[in-house]
C-alpha positions in Angstrom: 18.0 8.8 -42.0 15.5 7.5 -39.3 13.8 10.9 -39.0 13.8 10.9 -43.5 12.1 7.6 -43.3 9.1 8.5 -40.6 8.2 11.6 -42.8 8.3 9.2 -45.9 6.2 6.9 -43.9 3.9 9.8 -42.3 3.1 11.3 -46.2 2.4 8.0 -47.3 0.1 7.6 -44.6 -1.6 10.7 -45.6 -1.7 10.1 -49.0 -3.3 6.4 -48.8 -5.9 7.2 -45.6 -5.7 11.0 -45.9 -4.9 13.2 -42.3 -8.9 13.1 -41.3 -8.6 9.4 -41.1 -5.3 9.3 -39.4 -6.2 12.4 -36.9 -9.6 10.3 -36.1 -7.1 6.9 -35.2 -5.2 9.0 -33.1 -8.0 10.2 -30.8 -9.3 6.8 -30.7 -6.2 5.3 -29.8 -6.0 8.0 -27.2 -9.1 7.4 -25.7 -9.0 3.8 -25.4 -5.5 5.0 -23.5 -7.0 6.7 -21.0 -9.6 4.4 -20.6 -7.5 1.5 -19.7 -4.6 3.4 -18.4 -4.6 1.3 -15.0 -4.0 -2.0 -17.5 -1.5 -0.5 -19.7 0.3 0.4 -16.4 -0.2 -2.9 -15.4 1.3 -4.5 -18.3 4.5 -2.3 -18.6 5.3 -2.9 -14.5 4.8 -6.1 -14.9 7.2 -6.5 -17.9 9.9 -4.3 -15.5 9.9 -6.7 -12.3 12.8 -8.8 -11.5 10.3 -11.6 -10.3 10.5 -13.5 -7.3 13.8 -14.4 -5.2 15.3 -17.6 -3.4 12.0 -20.2 -2.4 10.9 -20.7 1.0 12.6 -23.1 2.5 15.0 -24.8 5.4 16.7 -21.5 5.9 13.7 -20.3 7.6 12.6 -21.5 11.6 9.5 -23.2 11.9 7.6 -21.3 14.4 7.8 -17.8 15.5 8.0 -16.8 19.5 4.7 -16.1 20.5 3.5 -12.5 21.1 2.7 -11.4 24.8 0.1 -9.1 25.7 2.8 -7.3 27.9 4.8 -6.4 25.3 2.3 -4.1 24.2 2.1 -0.6 26.2 -1.7 -0.6 24.8 -4.2 -2.6 23.0 -7.8 -2.9 22.8 -9.1 -6.4 24.4 -6.9 -9.5 23.6 -10.6 -11.2 22.5 -11.2 -8.3 19.7 -10.8 -10.0 16.8 -12.3 -13.3 17.9 -15.8 -10.8 18.9 -15.5 -9.1 15.4 -13.9 -11.8 12.9 -13.0 -9.3 10.4 -12.5 -10.7 6.9 -10.2 -7.5 6.4 -8.2 -5.9 9.5 -6.4 -2.4 8.8 -3.4 -1.3 10.6 -2.7 2.3 9.9 1.2 3.1 11.6 0.4 6.4 12.9 2.9 9.2 14.8 1.4 9.4 18.6 1.2 13.1 17.9 -1.3 12.9 14.5 -4.7 12.6 16.9 -6.2 15.0 13.9 -5.5 12.4 11.1 -6.5 9.7 13.1 -9.8 11.1 14.2 -10.1 11.9 10.6 -9.9 7.7 9.4 -12.3 7.2 12.0 -14.6 9.3 10.8 -14.6 8.4 7.4 -13.3 4.9 5.7 -11.6 3.5 9.4 -15.3 4.0 10.9 -16.6 1.1 8.1 -17.3 -1.9 10.1 -19.4 -3.7 7.2 -18.2 -3.4 3.5 -19.1 -5.7 0.4 -20.5 -7.9 2.8 -17.4 -8.6 4.7 -16.6 -7.4 8.4 -13.8 -5.0 8.7 -11.7 -3.4 11.3 -8.8 -0.7 11.5 -6.8 -0.4 14.3 -4.1 2.2 14.5 -0.2 1.4 15.3 1.8 4.0 17.4 5.4 3.3 19.1 6.6 4.8 23.0 6.9 9.2 23.3 8.8 10.4 26.4 6.7 13.0 26.5 4.8 12.2 29.5 1.8 14.8 28.5 1.7 12.9 25.4 1.8 9.7 26.8 -1.3 10.5 28.9 -2.7 11.4 25.6 -2.4 8.7 24.1 -3.8 6.5 27.2 -6.8 8.6 27.3 -7.4 8.1 23.6 -6.9 4.3 23.8 -9.6 4.5 26.7 -12.0 6.3 24.6 -11.5 4.4 21.1 -10.6 1.0 21.7 -8.5 1.2 18.7 -4.9 1.9 19.4 -2.1 -0.8 19.8 1.3 0.6 21.4 4.2 -1.1 21.2 7.3 -1.2 23.4 9.5 0.9 21.0 10.2 4.8 21.0 8.1 6.1 18.1 10.6 7.5 15.6 11.1 7.1 11.8 14.2 5.3 12.2 12.1 2.9 14.0 9.8 2.4 11.2 10.5 -1.1 10.7 10.2 -2.0 14.2 6.5 -0.8 13.7 6.2 -2.6 11.1 7.3 -5.9 13.1 5.2 -5.2 16.3 2.0 -4.7 14.0 2.9 -7.9 12.3 3.2 -10.1 15.4 0.5 -8.6 17.0 -1.7 -9.4 13.7 -0.1 -12.9 13.8 -0.7 -13.4 17.6 -4.8 -11.6 17.9 -6.3 -11.5 14.6 -4.7 -14.6 13.0 -8.4 -15.5 11.4 -8.5 -12.3 9.8 -8.4 -13.3 6.2 -6.2 -10.1 4.8 -4.3 -7.3 6.3 -3.7 -3.5 5.3 -1.2 -2.1 6.5 -1.9 1.7 5.7 -0.2 5.2 6.7 -2.0 7.9 8.5 -2.1 10.2 5.7 -3.3 7.8 3.3 -7.1 7.7 1.6 -7.6 4.4 1.9 -10.8 2.9 -0.1 -11.7 -1.0 1.7 -14.6 -1.3 -0.8 -12.7 -0.9 -4.0 -9.5 -3.5 -2.0 -12.3 -6.1 -1.7 -13.5 -5.4 -5.1 -10.1 -5.9 -7.0 -9.1 -8.8 -5.0 -12.6 -10.4 -5.6 -12.4 -10.0 -9.5 -8.6 -10.4 -9.9 -6.8 -12.4 -7.5 -9.2 -15.4 -6.0 -7.9 -18.6 -6.5 -10.4 -21.3 -7.3 -10.7 -22.4 -3.9 -11.4 -18.4 -2.8 -9.3 -17.1 -1.2 -5.0 -16.1 -2.6 -2.5 -17.9 -0.9 0.6 -15.6 -0.7 -0.8 -12.1 -1.7 1.5 -8.8 -1.0 -0.4 -6.7 -2.9 0.8 -2.8 -3.7 2.2 -0.3 -5.7 5.7 -2.0 -6.5 9.1 -0.2 -6.6 11.1 -2.0 -8.9 15.1 -1.7 -9.6 15.4 1.0 -6.5 19.4 1.2 -6.3 20.0 1.0 -2.4 21.1 4.4 -0.8 24.2 4.2 0.8 25.0 7.8 2.0 25.1 7.8 5.7 23.9 10.8 5.5 20.4 10.3 3.8 17.0 9.2 6.0 16.9 6.0 3.7 20.7 4.7 4.4 21.1 1.3 4.5 25.1 0.1 4.8 26.9 -2.0 2.5 27.2 -4.7 5.3 23.3 -5.0 5.5 22.8 -4.8 1.7 25.2 -5.3 -1.0 23.3 -6.2 -4.3 23.4 -3.9 -7.2 19.7 -3.1 -6.4 16.7 -4.3 -4.0 14.2 -6.9 -4.6 11.0 -5.5 -6.3 8.6 -4.6 -2.8 5.5 -2.3 -2.1 5.2 1.3 -1.6 5.1 1.6 2.6 2.0 4.2 2.1 0.0 1.2 1.7 0.0 -2.7 0.9 -2.0 -5.6 1.3 -0.9 -8.9 2.6 -3.0 -12.3 2.9 -3.3 -14.7 5.9 -0.4 -16.9 4.7 1.8 -14.0 3.8 1.6 -12.4 6.8 2.7 -15.8 8.6 6.0 -16.4 5.8 7.2 -12.8 6.5 7.1 -13.0 10.3 8.6 -16.4 10.2 11.2 -14.6 7.4 11.9 -11.3 9.5 12.9 -13.8 12.8 15.4 -16.0 11.1 17.2 -12.1 9.8 19.6 -10.2 12.0 18.6 -7.0 12.1 21.4 -4.4 10.8 21.9 -0.7 12.1 20.4 1.5 11.3 17.0 -0.4 10.1 16.8 -0.6 6.3 13.3 1.6 5.1 10.4 -0.1 6.5 8.6 -1.1 3.1 12.4 -2.4 1.9 13.0 -4.7 4.7 9.2 -6.1 4.1 10.3 -6.8 0.6 13.1 -8.5 1.6 11.1 -10.7 3.9 9.0 -11.5 0.6 12.1 -12.0 -1.4 13.2 -14.6 1.4 10.3 -16.3 1.9 9.6 -16.3 -1.8 6.7 -14.2 -2.3 6.5 -11.9 -5.4 5.0 -8.6 -4.9 1.9 -8.1 -7.0 1.6 -4.4 -8.7 -2.0 -2.9 -8.6 -2.4 0.2 -10.5 -5.0 1.3 -7.8 -2.9 2.1 -5.2 -1.2 5.7 -5.4 2.1 7.1 -4.4 4.8 9.7 -5.2 2.7 12.7 -5.8 -0.5 13.6 -4.8 -4.0 12.2 -7.2 -5.6 15.1 -7.9 -9.2 14.5 -6.5 -12.5 13.6 -9.0 -15.2 11.6 -7.4 -15.1 9.1 -9.5 -11.7 8.3 -9.8 -11.6 8.1 -6.1 -14.1 5.5 -6.2 -12.3 3.4 -8.4 -8.8 3.8 -6.3 -7.9 1.5 -3.3 -5.5 4.1 -2.0 -4.2 8.0 -2.2 -1.1 9.1 -0.5 -0.6 12.6 1.1 -4.2 13.6 2.1 -4.8 15.9 5.0 -7.3 15.2 7.7 -9.2 17.9 6.4 -9.6 16.6 2.4 -10.0 13.3 3.8 -13.4 14.3 5.5 -14.4 16.1 2.6 -13.5 13.9 0.0 -15.3 10.9 1.6 -17.9 13.3 2.2 -18.3 13.8 -1.6 -17.7 10.5 -3.0 -21.1 9.1 -0.8 -23.2 12.2 -1.5 -24.3 11.0 -4.8 -24.6 7.5 -6.5 -22.0 5.3 -8.1 -20.3 6.1 -10.9 -21.4 4.6 -14.7 -18.8 2.3 -15.8 -17.8 5.0 -18.5 -16.8 8.0 -15.4 -14.7 5.8 -13.9 -12.7 5.0 -16.7 -12.6 8.3 -18.4 -11.9 10.0 -14.5 -8.9 6.9 -13.6 -7.6 7.4 -16.6 -7.4 11.4 -16.3 -6.0 10.8 -13.2 -3.4 8.3 -13.2 -2.3 10.6 -16.9 -1.6 13.8 -14.3 -0.2 11.6 -11.2 1.9 10.4 -14.0 2.9 13.6 -15.0 3.3 14.7 -11.5 6.2 12.3 -10.6 7.9 12.9 -14.1 8.0 16.7 -12.7 8.9 15.7 -9.1 10.4 12.4 -9.1 11.6 12.9 -5.7 8.2 12.5 -4.1 
């Protein structure tokens, strides 16, 4: 009956408007959808998100233990942020062996120091290694570039949560005046200019600064993985609810200065389970406890790669799965010509997002 009704409706529309008019309306609707696909994604995502959890209150301690320089094996000068006074600091979580990726970042977006009239700074967060030769290489790299922060934990996938905790502690202690902290993986093409533009246009409070910002590509209604053989395993003792609170993808997310403090307070109040939960899930749990709701931004990518297009990449804040050689190539091309026009950006971004959506449907495991 439903199908028959749709056919009757279609026949009446064709008779009333004509087939050509209906096709024109359909094409126009598709063009509008392409031009504003990021707004459509934002609207749909906001409808499906769970919202904030418990409010921030007395369950958390009023202060966190101070972070001492000796807790880090390698780090820049303790005064690095006092001298640079960055508005945005980006801490890139990097595997010690990924020297090529770090160098590609230094030669592209990580090498920028002034963006949109604001001071920015990029550092790399690594852990300990057991190989003496690699330990020396990291020491030499830190001496040459002065941008490595090495925490006192073994650098493994299972310890990514410890890496994030170490990152938050370092930023809170040695860079407390930075307005924003971006956590980015070393295989991400990051765009500080697009980020600051988005914050300025969409998220500024009347007094000029967001309060508790936790911004990225939001995952919602994610089921805990209770399979002990999985690298994403979370025990039922550690988390027994049916779904995780909403959280931002760990590939790249941004925290405001107040959010860094509140997340640190929440993390200090949580007894770390063994094995540790995935890094982005843990940050989401801390945000949930602190009463900070994640904000979805359609300009952060995740899952299958976003195919390169110059105008699209000029608008995107982050693109995951970017190889070092491609990062160098893309960055050079993005800055080799004038900025794309509004129509070029909207069209290119729509096509990029649509192709990424198809990739997500075809390869959801990524």
